[in-house]
C-alpha positions in Angstrom: 100.9 8.3 0.9 99.3 11.5 -0.4 101.3 14.7 -0.2 98.6 16.3 2.0 98.6 13.4 4.5 102.4 13.5 4.6 102.3 17.3 5.3 99.7 16.8 8.0 101.9 14.2 9.7 105.0 16.4 9.5 103.0 19.3 11.0 101.7 17.1 13.8 105.2 15.9 14.6 106.4 19.5 14.9 103.4 20.5 17.0 103.8 17.6 19.4 107.5 18.2 19.6 108.0 14.4 19.5 110.5 14.5 16.7 111.9 17.1 14.3 110.6 17.2 10.8 111.3 19.1 7.6 107.9 20.7 7.7 109.4 24.2 8.1 110.9 23.8 4.6 107.3 23.4 3.2 106.1 26.7 4.8 106.4 29.9 2.9 108.9 32.1 4.6 108.2 35.6 5.7 110.8 38.2 6.6 109.1 39.3 9.8 108.0 35.9 11.0 110.1 32.9 9.9 108.5 29.6 9.4 110.1 28.1 12.6 108.7 30.9 14.7 105.1 30.5 13.3 105.3 26.7 13.8 106.4 27.3 17.4 103.3 29.4 18.0 101.2 26.3 17.3 103.4 24.1 19.4 103.1 26.4 22.4 99.4 26.8 21.9 98.9 23.1 21.9 100.7 22.6 25.2 98.9 25.6 26.8 95.6 24.1 25.8 96.5 20.7 27.3 97.6 22.5 30.5 94.3 24.2 30.6 92.5 20.9 30.1 94.3 19.3 33.0 93.6 22.4 35.2 89.9 22.1 34.2 89.8 18.4 35.0 91.8 18.8 38.3 90.9 22.3 39.7 91.4 21.2 43.4 94.7 19.5 42.7 95.9 22.7 41.0 94.7 24.8 43.9 96.6 22.6 46.3 99.8 22.4 44.3 99.9 26.0 43.1 100.3 27.3 39.6 104.0 26.7 39.2 104.1 23.2 40.6 100.9 22.2 38.7 102.3 23.5 35.4 105.4 21.4 36.0 103.2 18.3 36.7 101.2 19.1 33.6 104.3 19.5 31.3 105.8 16.2 32.5 102.5 14.5 31.9 102.0 16.0 28.4 105.5 14.8 27.5 104.9 11.2 28.5 101.2 10.8 28.0 100.0 12.7 24.9 96.3 13.1 24.4 94.7 10.3 22.4 91.0 11.2 22.9 89.0 13.5 20.6 87.8 15.4 23.6 90.1 17.1 26.1 87.6 16.2 28.8 89.2 12.8 29.1 92.8 14.1 29.1 94.4 13.2 32.3 92.7 9.9 32.9 96.0 8.3 34.1 97.4 11.3 35.9 96.6 9.8 39.4 98.5 6.6 38.6 101.4 8.6 37.2 101.6 10.8 40.3 101.4 7.8 42.7 104.3 6.2 40.9 106.5 9.4 40.5 105.8 10.8 44.0 105.7 7.8 46.4 106.8 10.0 49.3 103.8 12.2 48.9 101.0 9.7 48.3 98.2 12.2 49.0 99.0 13.9 45.7 98.2 10.8 43.7 95.2 10.0 45.9 93.8 13.6 45.6 94.0 13.3 41.8 92.4 9.9 41.9 89.6 11.2 44.2 89.0 14.3 42.0 88.9 12.3 38.8 86.3 9.8 40.2 84.2 12.6 41.6 84.1 14.2 38.1 83.3 10.8 36.6 80.4 10.4 39.0 79.1 13.8 37.9 79.5 13.1 34.2 78.2 9.5 34.3 75.3 8.7 31.9 71.9 9.2 33.4 70.0 6.0 34.2 66.7 5.3 35.9 67.1 3.6 39.2 65.2 0.7 40.7 62.3 1.3 43.1 62.6 -0.9 46.2 59.1 -2.2 45.7 60.2 -3.9 42.5 62.2 -6.5 44.5 58.9 -7.9 45.7 58.3 -9.3 42.2 61.0 -11.9 42.7 60.1 -15.2 44.3 62.0 -16.7 47.2 63.4 -19.3 44.8 64.8 -16.5 42.5 66.6 -14.5 45.2 69.8 -16.6 45.6 70.6 -16.0 41.9 69.5 -12.4 41.8 72.1 -10.0 40.3 72.1 -6.2 40.5 73.1 -3.6 37.9 74.5 -0.5 39.5 74.4 3.0 38.3 77.4 4.0 36.1 78.4 6.7 38.6 79.2 4.1 41.4 82.9 3.7 42.2 84.7 2.1 45.1 88.3 2.9 46.0 90.8 2.3 48.8 92.8 5.3 50.2 95.6 5.6 52.7 95.7 9.3 53.1 93.4 12.2 54.0 92.8 13.1 50.3 89.0 13.3 50.7 89.4 15.9 53.5 91.9 17.8 51.4 89.4 17.8 48.5 86.5 18.9 50.6 88.4 21.8 52.1 89.8 22.9 48.8 86.4 22.8 47.0 84.7 24.6 49.8 87.4 27.3 50.2 88.2 26.3 53.8 91.6 26.1 55.4 93.3 23.0 54.2 94.6 20.6 56.8 98.1 19.2 56.4 98.3 16.2 54.1 98.9 13.0 56.1 98.8 9.2 56.0 95.8 7.5 57.6 94.9 3.9 58.1 93.6 2.2 55.0 90.0 3.2 54.4 87.5 2.1 51.7 85.3 4.7 50.1 82.2 4.9 47.9 81.5 7.6 45.3 78.2 7.9 43.4 75.7 10.4 42.1 72.3 10.9 43.7 69.7 13.5 42.6 72.3 14.8 40.1 74.8 15.5 42.9 78.1 13.6 43.4 78.2 12.0 46.9 80.7 10.0 48.9 81.1 8.2 52.2 83.4 5.8 53.8 82.6 2.1 54.0 83.1 -0.4 56.8 84.8 -3.6 55.7 81.6 -5.7 55.6 79.8 -3.3 53.3 82.8 -2.8 51.1 83.2 -6.6 50.8 79.6 -7.1 49.9 79.5 -4.2 47.5 82.6 -5.4 45.6 81.0 -8.8 45.2 77.8 -7.5 43.6 79.6 -4.9 41.5 81.6 -7.8 40.1 78.3 -9.4 38.9 78.1 -11.6 42.0 74.7 -13.0 43.1 72.7 -12.2 46.2 73.8 -15.6 47.5 77.5 -14.8 46.9 76.9 -11.5 48.7 75.5 -13.3 51.7 78.5 -15.7 51.7 80.8 -12.7 51.7 79.0 -11.2 54.7 79.5 -14.4 56.7 83.1 -13.2 57.2 81.8 -10.5 59.5 78.4 -11.7 60.8 76.9 -14.9 62.3 75.1 -16.9 59.6 71.7 -16.2 61.2 72.3 -12.5 61.0 73.4 -12.3 57.4 70.0 -12.2 55.6 69.0 -9.1 57.7 72.4 -7.4 57.1 72.2 -8.1 53.3 68.6 -6.8 53.1 69.6 -3.7 55.0 72.5 -3.0 52.7 70.3 -3.5 49.6 67.7 -1.1 51.0 70.4 1.5 51.7 71.8 1.2 48.2 68.3 1.4 46.6 67.5 4.5 48.7 70.7 6.1 47.6 69.7 5.5 43.9 72.7 3.3 43.3 70.9 0.3 41.7 69.4 0.4 38.2 68.0 -3.1 37.8 67.8 -6.6 39.3 67.4 -9.8 37.4 67.4 -13.5 38.0 68.6 -15.9 35.2 
């Protein structure tokens, strides 16, 4: 190992605070500012920057929790989940799961974090052209059963059991925030339309159909899933109605039949 690489690793260990090293002995001492003090400046700056990154990625969670509580959440997360991405934009990708596990008595905190993260992913998702409804007329009746749909990268489905979406909406709009609470299990859709993140709740039939096609299911398998909620003779109309709604919402990028 080269001396420079070894020095870099020692410095990293001191900055991360993961383990002590002898790096301070390699630093020229100064009477006014000892080596340990100067290294601590870098260590503190690193943590402060990561706290700022989490606050930037979760502004509504921080607004709800308050500065002191959020800093405590951030410090605990930094200690157990150090940054591994070149960009701090992606720091905090597992925060929602961590909060759900560590605060089971307050599930709205983890769900608020999950909601906020997915809303930001919808905003940041790569731009893709979406499919015009008229293009579906190009497929023959024989092709339709095997038709598969590619959805826009901003599309996400999730299941929530608290009023986290209402908390997020009130916080982001500066309104009075309702008390956090449990609700009945509800399925939600998040996506981006016209460069704006959007969301709405899903009834069980649409959620079931959407999960099938998001999992590379065919139009036929989508119709089979809808049979759980509708008489067989009504399924084609229901499936066509859902497809049209998703197309109008700019959620589908392409359709193809093998």
